[in-house]
Each structure stands twice: as C-alpha cells, then as structure tokens.
N, C-alpha and C positions, 0 to 999 in steps of 0.2 A: 504494500500500500504506500503510495507517495507521501512524503512528509507533509506536504501542503494539505492533503486530505485529512491526515491525523490532527494537524493543528486546527483546521477549520472545525473538525468534530469537537475538539476540546472547547473552543470558543463558544460553539453553539450549545453545548451541554451545561456550561457554567453560567448561571445567571449573573449578569453584571460584568462579564468578562469583556475587557477592552481590546486585548491582544495577546497573542502567544508567539514566541519566537524560539527557534532552535539555533544556538550559536556554537561555534567551534572553540577550541582552547585559546585562540587569539582574540575571541570576542567578535569574530566575523559572523554575519548572518548567513545561515544555511537556507532557512525558509521561515516564513512568517505568515500570520493570518490575523484578522480582526479589523476593527473599525478605527483603531488608533492611526495617527499620522505615521506613515512608513518610516520616515527618518527618526522620529521620536522613539518608535519601537526598536529600531536598530541601535540607537544610543542606549536605551534602557537595557537591551539584551547584552550589549558589549560591556557596559559598566557592571552589571550584575554578574556577568561571567567572571570578571576580574575579582569581585568581592567573594564569589564562591570559591575560586582558586585560593585566595588568601586565607579564608576561614578553614578550608580543607587542610592547607599546609600547617596552620597553627594547631588544629586538632590532632593531626598526625604527630607533630613534634611533641605535644604535651601529653597526649594519652594513647596515641596509636589508634584511636577510634576513627571510624569512617563517617563522614557527614552524609546524612540521608536526605535532608532538605533544609532550606533556609526560607524563613518568612520575614518579610520586611513590611511594616505597616506605617503608612504616612497618614496625614489628615484626610486625603482624598482617595488613596488606593492601598491595596494589599498586593504585594509582589511575592510570588512563589517561585523559588529557584531550586531546581532539582538537577543533580548530576545524572546524565543519561549514560555516559561512559566516562572514562578518564579524560577524554578529549572533547566531549559535547555536553551541553547543558540546555535545559528547557526553562524558559521564563514565562510566567503567566501574570498578567496584570488584571486585577479585578477591582471594581468599585469598593470602597471602604465599607459601605453600608451592607454589603452582601455577606452571606454566611460563608465563613472560611472552610468549614468542614467539607462541603460538597466540592469546592474548588480544589482542596487538597486531594480528595479521593480521585477525582477525574484527572488531575495532573499526574498522580502516581500511575494510573492506568495508561495514560498517554506516554509517559516516560518509559514504561515497560515496553510498550509497542514500538516506540522509537528505538529503544535498545536492541530489540530483536531484529529490526530492519538494518541497523548500522553494523551489527556484528555478523 
C-alpha cells in the first residue's frame, strides 16, 4: 500500500487531524497528507524528527531504553511523533481540543503498517 494512502487513512480516521507526514532520518519529507499548508507540515515533520532523534539518543545513553512515542502539546495542537524504523518517523498533528487516545491508537497502527512497507 502506498505511503500516501496510509497517511490519508490516518488523517481521515482521527478527528481533528490536520496533517500527517513520514520523514527520513535527515528530516526530509517522504510523503504527507492532510489539510495543513504543505510547507508548514514539512517544517513540522523535519523539526520533530530532529527532536525525536535527540530524545532517543538521550534515553539510550541514560537507561538503554527505547523510545516508543513522543507527544508534544501546545495551546492549539497535539503532535504525535513515532519512530517507524531507525531511519523514519511519523508525525501527526491534531487539534488540541480532540481526544488524544484515538489519535495515539490510529498513529500506532499506521506506524506499524509503514514499518512493514519500509522493511
């Protein structure tokens, strides 16, 4: 299944989802979907990919534990960042007023599907 189809499905299943993006280890966009401005979504994906790498590195150094997901909440949005593989990550942007549980569940499913396609 193409990455675009998976990301579109994620955005459609999550109420209040503004956009989803798959980025590589350098923060480059592989594919994206949603109603957000394309450039803004790419910037969001790139920066959160960097944040994810830094947090993963710190956790590994401190405890040897592997990061499963990262949630960042702002006044207007919730950002879910999940590692898909060591080289790819998924970022989902959801309205702050929406339920985070459903967004996490659907993001985890999408991340798993992306993982199977990539490896």
